[in-house]
C-alpha positions as CSV (number, residue, x, y, z in Angstrom):
1,M,125.3,100.2,151.0
2,S,123.1,99.5,148.0
3,G,119.5,99.2,149.5
4,L,120.2,98.6,153.0
5,A,121.0,102.1,155.3
6,D,121.6,101.7,158.6
7,G,119.1,100.0,160.3
8,V,116.8,99.0,157.8
9,L,117.3,94.6,157.8
10,E,117.1,95.4,161.6
11,D,113.7,96.8,160.9
12,H,112.7,94.5,158.1
13,M,113.2,91.5,160.5
14,E,111.9,92.7,163.7
15,R,108.6,93.4,161.6
16,A,109.4,89.8,160.3
17,G,109.1,88.6,164.4
18,F,112.3,88.2,165.1
19,R,114.3,89.5,168.0
20,N,117.2,89.4,169.3
21,I,118.8,90.7,166.5
22,V,122.4,91.6,166.1
23,S,124.0,92.6,163.0
24,E,127.6,93.5,161.8
25,K,129.6,94.8,158.3
26,I,132.0,93.0,156.9
27,T,134.7,94.0,154.5
28,A,135.7,91.9,151.8
29,N,137.8,92.3,149.4
30,F,137.3,90.2,145.7
31,E,140.4,89.7,144.1
32,F,141.4,88.7,140.5
33,S,144.9,88.3,138.6
34,S,143.6,91.5,135.9
35,A,140.6,93.0,135.3
36,G,140.0,91.0,132.0
37,E,139.4,88.0,134.1
38,Y,136.8,90.0,136.6
39,A,135.0,91.0,133.8
40,Q,134.9,87.8,133.0
41,L,133.6,86.3,135.4
42,M,130.7,89.8,135.0
43,K,129.8,88.0,131.4
44,D,129.4,84.6,133.2
45,I,126.7,85.3,136.1
46,A,125.6,89.2,135.4
47,A,122.6,87.9,133.7
48,P,120.6,91.4,133.7
49,L,123.8,93.4,132.6
50,T,124.1,90.2,129.7
51,A,120.0,90.9,128.7
52,I,120.8,94.4,127.7
53,L,123.5,94.0,125.9
54,T,122.3,91.2,123.5
55,N,120.3,93.4,121.7
56,Q,123.5,95.8,121.0
57,T,125.9,94.9,117.7
58,P,128.8,92.8,118.7
59,E,130.8,96.1,118.1
60,A,128.9,97.9,121.3
61,Q,128.9,94.7,123.1
62,A,132.7,95.1,123.2
63,E,133.2,98.2,123.3
64,Y,131.6,98.6,126.5
65,W,133.2,94.9,128.6
66,Q,136.0,97.0,127.0
67,A,135.6,100.1,129.2
68,L,134.7,97.7,132.0
69,E,138.1,96.0,131.9
70,E,139.8,99.7,131.1
71,S,138.0,101.6,134.0
72,T,138.1,98.4,136.9
73,A,142.1,98.0,135.9
74,Q,142.6,102.0,136.1
75,K,140.2,102.1,139.3
76,F,140.9,99.5,141.5
77,A,144.6,98.3,140.0
78,S,146.6,96.0,142.7
79,E,150.7,96.6,143.4
80,S,151.1,92.2,142.1
81,G,149.0,94.0,138.8
82,G,145.9,92.3,139.6
83,V,142.7,94.0,140.6
84,I,141.2,94.0,144.1
85,L,137.3,94.8,144.8
86,P,135.9,96.2,147.7
87,S,132.6,94.5,149.1
88,V,131.0,95.5,152.1
89,T,128.4,92.9,153.3
90,L,125.6,93.1,156.2
91,L,125.5,89.9,158.3
92,A,122.4,89.9,160.6
93,A,121.2,87.1,163.3
94,G,117.8,86.4,165.4
95,Q,116.1,84.9,167.0
96,K,112.3,83.6,165.6
């Protein structure tokens, strides 16, 4: 989990005045019909990434997106020919 080791979110919530804090990790799969569909989503929503690539040549940009698509297809291929990317979300609630 990126940036929130076990207990960190709960500690922040407690310091912010929350009590009766409960948290749960939820695993969700993001399914795409192809690695290309996933790469297109990243082009559309990953502003920091696209900002970095803006300074690259069109050839370098195309090379990056192709590499992303290929590595995604290789690592997360599904039996249906698409890709499934697992994700963990931390849900937390408390009373103020």
